[in-house]
Structure formats: C-alpha cells, structure tokens
C-alpha positions as CSV (number, residue, x, y, z in Angstrom):
1,M,0.0,0.0,0.0
2,D,2.6,2.6,1.1
3,G,4.2,4.1,-2.0
4,Q,1.6,2.9,-4.5
5,K,1.1,5.3,-7.4
6,L,-2.5,6.3,-8.0
7,S,-4.8,9.0,-9.2
8,V,-7.9,10.2,-7.3
9,S,-10.6,12.5,-8.5
10,G,-12.7,14.7,-6.2
11,Y,-13.3,18.1,-4.8
12,L,-10.0,19.9,-3.9
13,I,-9.4,22.1,-0.9
14,L,-6.0,23.9,-0.8
15,D,-5.6,26.8,1.5
16,E,-3.1,27.9,4.2
17,S,-4.6,25.4,6.8
18,A,-5.9,22.5,4.8
19,F,-4.7,20.2,2.0
20,L,-7.5,17.8,1.2
21,I,-9.5,16.1,-1.5
22,F,-13.1,15.0,-0.8
23,D,-15.3,12.6,-2.8
24,S,-17.7,15.4,-3.4
25,E,-18.5,19.1,-2.8
26,K,-21.4,17.9,-0.6
27,S,-19.0,16.0,1.7
28,Y,-16.8,19.0,2.1
29,K,-19.8,21.3,3.0
30,R,-21.1,18.7,5.4
31,K,-17.5,18.4,7.0
32,E,-17.4,14.7,6.4
33,Y,-13.6,14.5,7.0
34,A,-13.2,11.0,8.5
35,R,-15.3,9.2,5.9
36,N,-15.0,11.0,2.6
37,C,-11.6,12.8,2.6
38,V,-7.9,12.1,1.9
39,S,-5.2,14.3,3.3
40,L,-2.7,15.6,0.7
41,L,1.1,15.9,1.2
42,I,2.1,18.8,-1.0
43,S,5.3,20.8,-1.4
44,Q,5.3,24.5,-1.1
45,S,6.1,24.9,-4.8
46,N,3.2,22.6,-5.8
47,F,0.9,24.4,-3.3
48,E,1.6,27.7,-5.0
49,Q,1.2,26.2,-8.5
50,F,-2.1,24.5,-7.8
51,R,-3.8,26.7,-5.2
52,G,-5.9,28.3,-7.9
53,L,-7.7,25.0,-8.4
54,S,-9.0,25.0,-4.8
55,K,-12.7,24.4,-4.5
56,S,-13.0,22.7,-7.9
57,F,-13.1,19.2,-9.2
58,V,-9.7,17.7,-10.1
59,V,-7.6,14.6,-10.5
60,V,-4.7,14.3,-8.1
61,S,-1.8,12.0,-9.0
62,G,0.8,10.9,-6.6
63,Q,1.9,8.2,-4.2
64,L,-0.1,6.8,-1.4
65,R,1.3,7.2,2.2
66,K,-0.2,5.1,4.9
67,S,0.8,7.6,7.6
68,I,1.1,11.3,7.0
69,S,2.5,11.7,10.5
70,A,5.5,9.6,9.4
71,S,6.5,12.4,7.0
72,G,7.9,14.4,9.9
73,R,5.8,17.4,9.1
74,V,2.9,18.8,11.1
75,H,-0.5,18.5,9.4
76,L,-3.0,20.6,11.2
77,G,-5.5,20.5,8.3
78,G,-5.4,16.8,7.6
79,C,-8.6,14.7,7.6
80,N,-7.1,11.3,8.4
81,D,-3.7,9.6,8.7
82,V,-3.7,8.1,5.2
83,G,-2.5,10.6,2.6
84,L,-1.5,11.2,-1.0
85,E,1.9,12.7,-1.7
86,V,1.0,15.0,-4.6
87,R,2.9,14.9,-7.9
88,D,0.4,16.6,-10.2
89,I,-3.1,18.0,-10.2
90,H,-5.3,18.5,-13.3
91,P,-8.8,20.0,-13.5
92,V,-11.6,17.7,-14.4
93,R,-12.9,18.5,-17.9
94,E,-16.7,18.8,-18.0
C-alpha cells in the first residue's frame, strides 16, 4: 500500500490550513472529514502552483502514504492519517 502510485478524482481544498481532497463538494460542505476525505502531502512549490484549483473538481496523481505523520511534518488540516503525496493536479474537464 505505502508508495503505491495512484490518481484520485474529487473536490480539492487547498488553503493555508488544509490540503484535502473530498469525494464530493457535498461531503466538504457537510464536513465529512473522516469518511470522505484524503489528506494531501504537497510541497510549497506545488501548493503555489495548484492553489488556484481549490474548491474545484480535479484529478490528483501521486503516491499513497499510509501515515502522513511519518513524514515528519505537522499536518493541522489533515482529515485522516492516510495521505496522498502530490505529484500533479489536473482540473476535471466537463
């Protein structure tokens, strides 16, 4: 599981306090963090590059991490301990 490459589609939240992807906008608005959310591990440069996509539907590609706390960074805005280390983010085409 740890290190597996994958892509996830969903509703992206990127701001100063939260790096998350939800299964839907409804889950985000209902604050369904534990059930319908994955924490994102994102570098500062990727954060700056992709923050304009926040609150939109995207595909996030990266590597699965079974424990975001093992990264040695503090994650105040995480929704659970499983995370996705971000490599790329693309908007979903409608």
